[in-house]
Structures are given as C-alpha cells and as structure tokens.
N, C-alpha and C positions, 0 to 999 in steps of 0.2 A: 171481441170477434168470435163468432160462432163456428164450430166445426161441422161440416156436413159430408156424409159419406155418399159417394156416387160411383157409378159403374160406367166406363168408357171402353167400348169394344170388348166387354167381358172382364175387364180389369178393374179392380176396386181402387178408389182414391179417397184420401181424406183431405177435404179442401177447407181452407179459411173463407169466412164469408161474413160481410158485415150484417148486423142485425137488420131483419126486414129484407134482406136481399135474397132469401132463400129460394123464392119463386123464380126470379131472374136467373139465379145460378142454375137451377134445374132446367130451365128452358134453354140456356146456352149449352149445358150438357147434353141435353137430348138433341140439339142442333148439331153439335160436333159429333156425337155418337152416330147420328144418321149419316153425316157426311163421310165418316171414317168407315162405316159398314158398306156404304155404296161403293167406295174404292175398293174395299176388301172383296166384295162380293163380285166385283167386275174380274176378279181372278188373276189380273196382271201382276199385282204387287202383294207380296206376303209379309214383308218385315213391318212391324208396328211403327217403327220410327219413320219409315218412308211414307206409310199411310198417314201418319199425323202431319208430317210436313205438306203433304199434297192437300190434305184436308185444310190445314191452315192457310195454304196458298188460295184454294178455291174460296174460303170464307172471306179472307182479305180482299180478294178480287171482287167479290160480291158486293163488299162495303164501298170499293171505290168505283164501281161500274156505274155510269150515269144511267139515271132512269130513263126508259124509252118514252118518247114523245107520244102522247095519244094519236092514234090514226097513222103512225108511221111504221112501215113494215120492213121486213128484212128481205132483200132480194134473193131469187133462187140461187144465184151465183155466190152469194155470201153464204148461204146455208150450205152449200156443197162443199166449201172450203174448210168447214169447221172441224171435221174429224173427231177426235175424241174430247175436245175442249167445250167449255161452256158456250152456249149460244151468244152471238154477237161479237165474239173475239175476231180481231182483224189478223190477217196473215203475219204481220209484224208481232203483235202480241203472242201469237202461237210460237212463232220462232224464238222470241224472248223467253217464253216459259219452257220451251224445250231445251234451249241452252242452260237455263237454270236447273231443270230436272237432271240433266246430264252432269252438270257440276255437282249437284247433291248426290247422285249416285256414285260419282267417284270419290267424293269427300267421305261418305258413309261406308263405302266398301262393303264388305260381308259382315258388318258388326251386328245387324239384326236386333239391336236391343233398343228399346224405348228409354231414354234418359239413362 
C-alpha cells in the first residue's frame, strides 16, 4: 500500500492508498476539500469537525439522491422551500437533516477539534 500526502482544508494528511488508486484518491480529496471549503466560506460554521461532518453528510446525500428524470422540472413552490439545503430536498428531508445537525451540535459541544 502506497502512502500519499494530501491537503484538506489547508491541513496535511498522510493517507494509505492501494497501488494504482492515486488518481482516484486525489479526485476524492479535491471533491471533499471543495465541499468543506464551500461550507467554511459560507461563514456560518468555523469548527473543522462540524465542517467535516456536514461535508460528509452532503456527499453521502448526493450518493443516495436519485438522478432527475430527463425533462422533469422542479416546481417554483419546491424551489422556494429549499432554504440552505441541496436542491430537490423535501421538507421532511430538511427537517430530518436539521434534527441531525442539532444533535451533532449538542454532541460535539465546543470541542472544535477534528478527530
């Protein structure tokens, strides 16, 4: 197993990577770094651990989100309800995510440390 040094949100990490998987790892790191920078740059959250959890949730949600049907559009009413969440989230999904974020904030408290 090869070790690859990467930077995520300005922090260096040494990661294990199978031979031949370096390009995929770098793509994944770039995707994660972009997601975390977007959350950080929004200015609402400063703690790295919270940024990491939110980025992980967003990326996991993208993986489980059904692909839109060609020609299908989102109604204006649906678009107006979306708030700060990803496009296409239902009100129930937003409520679930809000509840999860509240529980995470309570569990993490003022720790402010990533791992």
